[in-house]
N, C-alpha and C positions, 0 to 999 in steps of 0.2 A: 274342687278339692276332694281328696280321697278320704272317705270315712269307712268304717267297718260296721256292718250290721251283724250282730250276733244272734243266731237263732238256735234253739235247742231242738235236737233230733229226738224222736221217740221211736227208736227201732224195736222190732220184736226180738225175742231172744235169738232166733236164727239169724236175723239181720245183724244184731250186735256181734254175734260170733264171727260173721264174715268181716265186719269192720275191724274187730280186734286183730284178726289174722292179717288183714291188709296193712294196718299200721305196723305190726311186728315185722312183716316181710319188707316193707319199704324202709324201715329204720335199720334192719339187719343189712340190707343192701347199701344203705347210706354209710354204715360203719365200714363195710368192706371197701366202698368207693373212697372213703376218707383215708383209709390206710394206703390205698394205691396212690392217691394224690400226694400223700405225705412222703411215701417212699420214692416216688418218681419225681417229686417236686413239680408236679403239673397241677395247677390249681385254676386254670381257665376252662370255661365251660366246653368249648368246642374241642380243645386239645384233650381234656380229660375224657370226653365222649369216645374218642378213638380207642382208649385203653379199657373202658368199662362197659360201654353200652350193650354189646352182644352178651357178655357174661351176666349182666344184671337181668336181662330178659330171660336167659336160659335157666339160670340157677334159681331165681326167685319167682319165676312165672309172672313177671310184671309185663303189662302192656307197654307199647311204645311210648305213649305220653307219660305214663307213670315212671318209666325208666329215665326219661329225660328230666322229669321233675326231681327225681332223686339226685341226679348228677348236678343239676342246677342248685339244689338245696345244699349240697356239699360245698360247691364253689362259693355260694353266698356265705356259708359259715366261715370259710377261710378269709373271705373279704372282710367280714365283720371283725374277725380276730386281728387281722392286720391293722384295721382302723383303731382298735382298742390299744394295740401295742404302740402305735404311732402317737396316740393321744396320752400315753402314760397311765392308762387306767389299770394296768396290771403290774404296776411298780417298775422298778429299775431292772435292767437285764440280769443283774446279779441276784435278784430276789428269787425266792423259792416259787412264788406264784407265777412269775414270768417264765422261769425255766419249765415249770410243769405245763404251762400253756403251749410252749414252743417245742418241747422235746418229745411230745407224744401226739399221735393223730387226734383230731377232734372226734368226740364220741356223741352218739345220739341215743336218747332214751327209747326203750321199746315202744312207749306210747307217745313219742314225739309227734308233733303235728305234721300233716302231709298236705301239700298244695294240690288243688284240683283246678282244671280249666274247664271250659264249656264242652270239650270233647269227652270228658270223663264224668260230667255232672250236668244234669238237666233239671230245671225247676218247673213245677206246676203250682204256681203261687196261689191262684184262687182256691185250689183244692188242698193247699198246704201239704203237698206231697212232692217228693223228688226221686229221681233215679240216679244212682251213684255206682261207679265202677269199684269192684272189689276183686281180690284174687280168685274168688269163687265165681266170677262172672258179674254181669250187670245185675245189681240189686234194685228192683223197682218197688214203687209204692211205699217208700220210707216216709213216715209221717214226721212233720216238724211243727213247732208252735212258735208264734210270734205275735206281737201286738199289731193292731191295725195300722199304726204309723210305720212300723217296720215293714209290713207287707207293701205299703204304698211306696216306700223308698226302694225296696227290692224291685218292684215292678217298673219304676220309672228311672232308676239311676244305677242299677247293678251293672258293673262293668269290670272285667278282669277275673283274677283268680279268687278261689275260696279256700280256706284252710279247714281241714277236718281235725278236730281237737277232741281228745278224751280227757276229762278233768273230774276227779273224784267219782268215777263210775258213771258220769253223765257225758253225753255226746253233744257237741256243738259244731256248727259251721260258721266261720267268720267270713262273710261275703263282702267283697270290695265293692263300694259304690262311689261313683263320681258325682258328687253333690255340687251344684252351682254355688258360687260365692256371691254375696251382695257387693255392689260397687263400693270401693274403699272411700271412706269419708276423708278427703284430702284437706278439708278446711275445718278442723274441730274448733269449737269455741273455747275449749279448755281441756284439761286432763283430770282424770280421777286417779289420785295417788293411792296405791295399795301397799301397806307395810305388812310384811309377813313375820310371824313370831311363833314362839312355842306356847306361852301363856295365852296370848290372843292370836289365833291362827291368822286372821286377816283383819286389818283396820283400814278403813278408807278415809280419805281427806274430808269426806262429808261428816265424819264422826261415827259411822256405823262400825261396831266392833263385834267380831265373831269370837266369842270367848271359848277357850279350850280347857278351862279348869276341870269341868266335869269329864271331858274326854280324856284328859291326862289321868284322872283318877281311874277311869275305866281301863286305860292302857296299863297302868301299874297293877291293877287287880288281875288283868288277863296275864300279865307277865309273871306274877307270883304264882298263879294257878298253873301256868305252863311249866314253870320250874319245879313245882311240887309234883306234877304228874310225871315229869321226866325223871325225877329222883325215885319215884315209886317204881316205875318200870315194870309194872304188871301188865298182863294182857288187857285187862279192863282199862288201865290207865292209857295204854297205847291206843285203844279204840277211841277213848275220849279225845286224845290229842289229834287223832286223824279226823275226827268229826269237827273239831274246832279249828283246824288248820285254815289259814288264810282269812279267818274271821275278822281279825283286826285290819287286814289289808282291804277287805271289802268295805268295812265301815269307813275307813279313811278315804277310799275312792268315792264312796257315795257322798260324803261331806264335801270333798273337793269339787265334785260335780255341782253340788248345790251352790257353793260359794262362787264358783266360776260363772255359773248361769246368772246369779244375781248381779255380780259385778258387771258383766257384759251387758245385761239388760238395762242396768242403770245408766251406763255410759252411752248406749245406743239411744235411750229415751231422751237424754239431755244433750245429745250431739257432741259428746266429749270423746277424747281418746282415753287410753288406760296407761298409767305409768307404773312400772314394776321395777324392783331392784334386780340387778344382775348378780345372782347368788352362785354363779358357777364357781366350783371349787371351795365353797364355804367350809365344808367339813375338813378339808386339808389345811385351811388357813387358821382355823380356830383350835386352840388347845384346851381341853377340858379335863377335869378330874374324872376318874373312872366311874363313880356313881352317876355322873351327869351325862355320860356318853349315850346310854340307851335312850334317855329322854330326848337328847339333842338330835339323834339320828332316826327316831321312830316316826316322825311325820314327814311325808313325802312332798316337800315344797316344790321340787322339780315337776312332779306330777300336776300340782295345782297350777303352776305356771304354764305347763303345756295345755291344760284344759282351758285356761283363760285365753291362750294364744289361738287355739284352733276354733273356739267358739267366737272369738273376736273376728277372725278371718271370715268366718261364715256370715257374720252380721255386718261386715264392712267397717269395723271399728279399728282405728290404728292403735298399735301397742308400741311403747317406747320403753326400753330397759335403761336404767341409769346406774351410775356408780353409787353403791350403798355407803361409801366411806363417810363417817361422821354425821349421817342423817339423824342419829339418835342424840347427838350432842349439840346440834346446831339449832339455834332459836329460829322458829319459822317467822317471827315478827321482825327481829332486828338483824339476824344473821350471825350473832355472836356464837363462837364455838368454844366450849369449855366442858371438860369431863365432869366438872361439878354441877353442870346444868341438869344432869340426870340424877335427880334426888333419890329416886327409887325405881324399881321396875315399872311402877305404874305412873309415876308423876315426873313432870318436867318443870323446872323453875329456872328461868334465865337469870344469871348473875349480873347481867348488864342492864336490861330494861325491866326486869321483874315479871315478865310474861309467864303465866302458869297455865299448863294444859296437860291433858292426858299424854303420856310419853309417846305412845304408839300413834296417836292422832297427830302429834307434832312431827313425828318422823314421816308420816304419810303426806303431810303438807310440804315438807322439804322434797320428798320424792316427786310430788306433783310439780313443784316449782322448777326442779331440774329438768324434768321431761318437757315442760313448756318452753324453757330456754333452749333446749336442744332442738325442739321442733321449729322454733322461730329462726334458728341458725341454719335450717335446711335439712335436719335429720329426717329420715324416713322410718316407716313402721318396721319394727324388729320382730314382728310376729312371724315365725317361719311357717312354711307349709307343714302339715302333719307328716311325720317321718314315714316314708313308704318302704324303707328297708326292712327286711325280716331277719331276725337273729335266729340262728339254727344250732346253737351249741347243744341244746337238748331238745330241739324241735322248733317249729316255726314261732316267730315272735308275733307281736300284735301292733297294729296301728291303732289310732284312736278309734274306739269302738262305741257303737250305739247299742246299748243293751235294753232289755225290757223296761228297766228303770230310767233309761235315758233315751226317750223316744225320739223319732226322727222328725222333729219340727224345727222351725227357725231358731228357737231357744229351747233346746231339749231339757226336759224335766228329769233330774236325777231320781 
């Protein structure tokens, strides 16, 4: 399976200047290429190459490989846009968002990521140095830092392209690695049900609860501080906002990694599969009052599900997604379904048999039972391979990544 190892580059000021110029040139060329593709309605790689390849090399001083990657990046962006339109992610054709996406060419940020292949990038992993192509020529002896586990994975499994990324003034390379998967456990003894929620982020059918109350308080405090700084709108407030950007997303990602690692490790240790709810489209199906929308949408359950899925594939643990309908109203003991069974957010009390349990644990037991029934009927694992597509609306997207806090071992530690 494909994973990404993220390493941080430590360029000198001169090297950083060359890298900045390279990203700007590549993305300017991509913007021009995007306009050509839009005007001529040519959005396939080889067809677009006939219209743009020579001009890109001449006008922006790009090498042959860089020019081809710019064209491919543009085509990939239009492919991604087409998929989003088909899936309805940009609304109806009459909506303003849909029209804005289809009536103008796709644009690329000046610092959007740029793909590199082995002809443009060479690694000296033991020395933690690399040589990289730039518009100023080949830049050699660029230092990078990585954990020992990351270096081992790079040395043993690196295969394919790498993305050069500039984020908040820092430089990163996202290197693709082809990591072997463990054989799938086709005969699990049972399933570990996982119920996802806002108050309790994850509750397993074993009774383990990952509470989110403290996290919710932190998120509310961060949101209020962000609103206050935005209203103030002074230079110092803008500096603080820039410094704190993506802080909440980093915290959520770290916690999701930890939860996913623990769930997969427990399922692997006990020879069980993992049962999850299929929450696709939950935000569109649920109607909430305005004060509740930020809380409901602030936690990335899709990300948590993806982390569990790819870690499970790597460990050979089957994953089954089940219909979440009425899991919170169904008694895990007698199967009685009643809205009144859910006494409160925290407690479940069956009106038929009198069974009392924590509401989220009762839901996770129902999820486990549904997954086990599906598996006995012949269902297969629904854990997809990590997405290999790259989204290029503003630069390269990311596959599942292994960062310094998620080292490259069988069960990465967030």
